[in-house]
C-alpha positions in Angstrom: 170.6 151.4 39.0 173.7 153.5 40.0 173.8 154.8 36.4 170.4 156.3 36.8 171.4 158.0 40.1 174.5 159.5 38.4 172.3 160.7 35.5 169.9 162.3 37.9 172.7 164.0 39.8 174.3 165.2 36.5 171.0 166.7 35.4 170.6 168.4 38.8 174.1 169.8 38.5 173.4 171.1 34.9 170.3 172.8 36.2 172.2 174.5 39.0 174.9 175.5 36.6 172.3 177.1 34.3 170.8 179.0 37.2 174.3 180.2 38.3 175.1 181.4 34.7 171.8 183.3 34.6 172.6 185.0 37.9 176.1 185.9 36.8 174.8 187.4 33.5 172.2 189.5 35.5 174.9 190.7 37.9 177.2 191.6 35.0 174.4 193.5 33.3 173.7 195.4 36.6 177.4 196.2 37.0 177.5 197.6 33.5 174.5 199.8 34.1 176.0 201.1 37.4 179.3 201.8 35.7 177.5 203.7 33.0 175.7 205.8 35.6 178.9 206.5 37.5 180.6 207.6 34.3 177.8 210.0 33.5 178.0 211.4 37.1 181.8 211.8 36.8 181.3 213.7 33.5 178.7 215.9 35.1 180.9 216.5 38.1 183.8 217.4 35.8 181.7 220.0 34.0 180.4 221.4 37.2 184.0 221.8 38.5 185.0 223.5 35.2 182.0 225.9 35.6 182.9 226.7 39.2 186.5 227.4 38.2 185.1 229.8 35.5 183.0 231.5 38.2 186.1 231.7 40.4 188.0 233.3 37.6 185.2 235.9 37.1 185.2 236.7 40.8 189.0 237.1 40.9 188.9 239.4 37.9 186.5 241.8 39.7 188.0 245.2 39.8 188.5 247.1 43.1 185.7 249.4 44.1 186.2 252.9 42.5 185.6 256.2 44.3 183.6 258.2 41.7 179.9 257.7 41.1 180.1 256.7 37.4 182.8 254.0 38.0 180.7 252.6 40.9 177.6 252.4 38.6 179.7 250.6 35.9 180.9 248.2 38.6 177.3 247.6 39.8 176.2 246.8 36.2 179.1 244.4 35.8 178.3 242.8 39.2 174.6 242.3 38.1 175.8 240.5 35.0 178.1 238.3 37.0 175.5 237.7 39.7 173.1 236.4 36.9 175.9 234.0 35.9 176.2 232.9 39.5 172.5 232.4 39.8 172.5 230.4 36.6 175.3 228.2 37.8 173.7 227.7 41.2 170.4 226.7 39.6 172.0 224.4 37.0 174.0 222.7 39.8 170.8 222.1 41.7 169.1 220.7 38.7 171.9 219.1 36.8 173.8 217.2 39.4 171.0 215.6 41.3 171.7 211.9 41.3 169.8 209.4 43.5 172.0 207.8 46.1 170.6 204.5 44.9 172.1 204.0 41.4 169.4 201.5 40.7 167.0 204.4 40.1 167.2 205.7 36.5 168.0 209.3 37.5 168.5 211.5 34.5 171.4 213.9 34.5 170.8 217.3 33.0 173.2 218.5 30.3 176.4 220.1 31.7 177.1 223.8 31.8 179.3 225.3 29.2 181.3 228.5 29.2 178.8 229.9 26.7 176.2 229.6 29.5 177.7 232.7 31.1 177.2 236.2 29.9 180.1 238.0 28.5 181.9 240.4 30.8 
């Protein structure tokens, strides 16, 4: 009779072990998905930082305001082109880096900006 009890306990332990293995595999899978989303977010953040640095370079390269009318018009045209680039970056930041605070949601990141996204100055 004791052998039957041991066999029943052994079977119960095997069942518990199988359940624990399944839970561990599910957790590992969830962690892998979260890691993948974090890596995508990090890449998007890096591209956004690169784009912001590019915009900063554009702002720093802005010439001083000139005194004659023609030079002012040229600067206004250059500013309009740069402002379009800023608007583009601002919009892409809003669209491209939205990530749900809950990584369990399958939020989709937009493609990152590139330097080709900006008009030539």
